[in-house]
C-alpha positions as CSV (number, residue, x, y, z in Angstrom):
1,M,86.4,121.4,-29.8
2,M,83.5,119.4,-30.3
3,K,84.4,116.5,-28.1
4,S,85.2,118.5,-25.3
5,R,81.9,120.4,-25.5
6,R,80.1,117.0,-25.7
7,R,82.4,115.7,-22.6
8,S,81.5,118.9,-20.7
9,S,77.9,118.6,-21.5
10,N,78.0,114.8,-20.3
11,T,79.8,115.8,-17.0
12,S,77.1,118.7,-16.4
13,M,74.2,116.3,-16.9
14,F,75.9,113.6,-14.5
15,L,76.6,116.3,-11.7
16,L,72.9,117.6,-12.2
17,R,71.4,114.0,-11.9
18,F,73.7,113.1,-9.0
19,L,72.5,116.6,-7.2
20,L,68.7,115.8,-7.9
21,L,69.3,112.2,-6.8
22,T,71.0,113.5,-3.7
23,V,68.4,116.1,-2.7
24,S,65.6,113.5,-3.2
25,F,67.3,111.1,-0.9
26,L,67.8,113.7,1.8
27,L,64.2,114.8,1.5
28,T,63.0,111.1,1.6
29,L,65.1,110.5,4.9
30,G,63.7,113.7,6.5
31,G,60.2,113.0,5.6
32,C,60.3,109.5,7.0
33,K,61.8,110.5,10.4
34,T,59.3,112.7,12.1
35,G,59.5,110.8,15.4
36,A,56.0,111.9,16.4
37,H,53.8,109.3,18.0
38,T,50.8,111.6,18.2
39,S,49.3,114.2,16.3
40,N,48.4,116.1,19.5
41,P,50.6,119.1,20.2
42,H,49.9,119.3,24.0
43,L,51.4,115.8,24.3
44,R,54.5,116.8,22.5
45,Q,56.6,117.0,25.6
46,I,55.5,113.5,26.9
47,D,56.2,112.3,23.4
48,E,59.8,113.6,23.4
49,M,60.6,112.4,27.0
50,L,59.2,108.8,26.0
51,D,61.4,108.8,22.7
52,T,64.4,109.7,24.6
53,Q,64.1,107.5,27.6
54,L,62.6,104.4,25.7
55,P,63.9,104.2,22.1
56,Q,62.6,101.6,19.9
57,G,64.3,98.0,21.0
58,T,64.2,98.8,24.8
59,P,63.8,95.6,26.5
60,R,60.0,95.2,28.1
61,S,61.7,94.9,31.5
62,R,63.3,98.4,31.3
63,V,60.2,99.9,29.9
64,I,58.4,98.6,33.0
65,F,60.9,99.7,35.3
66,F,61.2,103.2,33.9
67,L,57.3,103.7,34.1
68,S,57.2,102.3,37.8
69,S,60.2,104.4,38.8
70,Q,58.4,107.6,37.5
71,G,55.2,106.6,39.2
72,F,53.3,106.2,36.0
73,P,50.4,103.8,36.7
74,L,49.8,100.6,34.4
75,E,46.6,99.7,33.3
76,N,45.4,95.8,32.7
77,T,45.5,94.7,29.1
78,R,44.4,91.6,27.4
79,D,47.3,92.0,24.8
80,A,50.3,90.2,25.9
81,K,52.5,92.3,23.6
82,A,51.4,95.6,25.0
83,I,51.7,97.5,28.1
84,V,49.6,100.6,28.7
85,A,50.4,103.3,31.2
86,I,49.1,106.8,32.2
87,V,51.8,109.4,32.0
88,H,51.6,112.7,33.7
89,R,53.8,115.7,33.0
90,V,53.9,119.5,33.5
91,D,54.3,121.3,30.2
92,T,57.3,123.7,30.5
93,D,56.1,125.8,27.9
94,T,52.5,126.4,29.3
95,L,53.0,125.2,32.8
96,Q,49.8,123.1,32.3
97,P,49.5,119.5,33.3
98,E,49.2,116.9,30.5
99,T,48.1,113.3,30.8
100,A,48.4,110.8,28.0
101,R,47.4,107.3,27.9
102,V,50.5,105.4,26.3
103,T,50.2,102.0,24.5
104,F,53.6,100.4,24.2
105,H,53.8,97.6,21.7
106,F,56.5,94.7,22.0
107,D,57.9,92.2,19.4
108,G,58.2,88.7,19.8
109,G,61.4,89.1,21.5
110,D,59.9,91.5,24.1
111,K,61.7,94.5,22.4
112,L,59.9,97.9,22.2
113,K,58.3,98.0,18.7
114,S,56.4,101.2,18.9
115,Y,54.1,103.2,21.1
116,E,51.3,105.6,20.6
117,L,49.8,108.2,23.0
118,D,46.3,109.4,23.3
119,T,44.9,112.4,25.4
120,A,43.7,110.7,29.0
121,T,41.3,112.4,31.4
122,G,42.2,112.9,35.0
123,S,44.8,114.8,37.0
124,P,48.0,113.8,37.8
125,A,48.5,111.7,40.9
126,Q,49.7,113.7,43.7
127,P,53.1,112.5,45.3
């Protein structure tokens, strides 16, 4: 009877530790993957669009093609590993135009490493 109780107690402790470890792991994964490249809620839809269309690892040529095909103007930059673009979009929730200055950063193999958004002044270009 004593061995059975001890075995049951050991099994319960193992399951409890396993459960706690699994929950901690899932919380860590969830906390690390926010996906946001800006803290500005007004630029959320621009961020979501760019994150979908230009995921990490996208070749530089594909980023340039996407930006030019959408009519987003590029700014001159002295950093050879960066592209800066002005991105315009109408927020579908508020129906207000939003403009972001987006800096794309590339690694040594010209693959998209990251990007960041800042609020840009000015109104969207008219087609």
